[in-house]
Every structure is written in C-alpha cells, then in structure tokens.
N, C-alpha and C positions, 0 to 999 in steps of 0.2 A: 447424267453420266453420257460422255461422249463416246462414240463409236468411231474409232480410226478405221479407214478404208484405204487400202493401198491400190494406187493407180499403175497401171504400166505404162511406161515410158518408152518409147522407141528408141533404143540405143543405136547409134550408128558407130561402127567399128572405126575407131581412130588408127591411122596407122602409127606404130611405135617401133621406136628405133630398140633393138635388143642392146643389152649390156655389152654383147660381142661386139657390136656394130659401133659401138662407143669406144672400144678397145683399138678397132681398127681406124677409127679416127685419131684417136691418140698417137697409134704407131705412124700414120701417115705424117702426123706434124713432126714427129720426131725424126723420120725419114728426111724430111725436107729440111730440118735445120741441120742433119749429118750432111746432107749432100751440098747444100749452101755453104755450108763451111769449108768443103772441099773445092767449090767453085771459087769463093772469096778469096781464099789465103793463094799465095804464090809458091809458097814451100809447104808442101802437103809432107806429114809424115806417114809412114805405112800403118800405124796403129790406127789412126783417122781413117785410113781407105776401109781397114778390117771393121771398124766399129759401123762404118756406113754400111756395108756390107752386110753384116748381122742384122741391124735394126731394119734394112731392107728385108731380109729374108723372113724376120720376125713378123714384119707387116703382112707378108705375103701368106704366111702360116696364119696369121689372124683372119686373113680375108677367106682363107680356106674354111675356117670354123664358120665363118658366117655363110658360107655358100652350102654347108652342111645342114644348118640350122633353118635357113630359107629355102633351101633346094632350087639354087640360082643356076647352076652350071650343071652340065652334063657330068658323068663319072670320067670321061677322058680328060675334061677340062680339069678337073679338081684333081686328077693325079699328076697333070702337068704342073698344077699350082703348088702343090705339096713337094714335087721334085725340084723345082725351081727354088723355092723358098728354103729346102733343105740345104741345097748346094751354097745358096748364098751365106746361109748360116754357118756351114762347114768351111767354106773357104775364109769367110772373114773371121772364124775362129783360128784358123791355120796362120793367116796373116797375123793377127794379134800376138799369137804366142811366138810366132818365128821373130818377130821385129821387137818384142816388148823391150829387150835391154838396150837396143839400139836406137830406140825413139828419138834421142835426143842428138844423136849423129848421123844416122842416115834420114835422108830426106829426099822425096821426090819434087824434083824441081821443075817447074812448066817452062818450057822452051818456047 
C-alpha cells in the first residue's frame, strides 16, 4: 500500500491578462484599422469617419472597464475617460445616421 503525500510548491503569481484587457487589445486593433483606412484613402466618406469615431469611443470605454478592474487610474481620470469615450460614440453615431443615405454621393476630399 502506497501512501501519497502532498508537498507544497511555492507558487509564484504570474501576471495574467484579464479578458477585458484582451477586449481592449482587439478594440485597439480595430481602431487602428479604421483610422488607417481614413489616412490611406484620398476620398473619405462621412460614414467611415463616423465609424472610426465609434470604434475609438468603444476602445476608450473598454479601457475604462479595465481601469475599474485593475484600479489603474484616479476617479477623475476615469470620469474623463468615460466622458471622452461616450462623446466619441455619440458623435460618431450621429455622423453615421446623418450621412447614411448620402454615403455614395457625399465624400470628404483631401486637399
């Protein structure tokens, strides 16, 4: 008969990335794609500008969520992050709705 003994192993806590931080990484990638599309194209549509604003705002709001979980920023900085993120989403949504029907005819031309 064997007797099993449990030995204690010193566990070193490894820094792990929360799922919300992964969401922020994904949002950053999507924001980079949206802004990159605006930079590369010579003829921008207002809907594309609105989409880039919404994606950037969602990225800021997801970043706010990470700061809540990890206690990274002061309350004032968090309020600022939420305010700017919410404004970007709202302005982007208004731009998308306003120019949705006119996306094929109205373009922003870079001079």
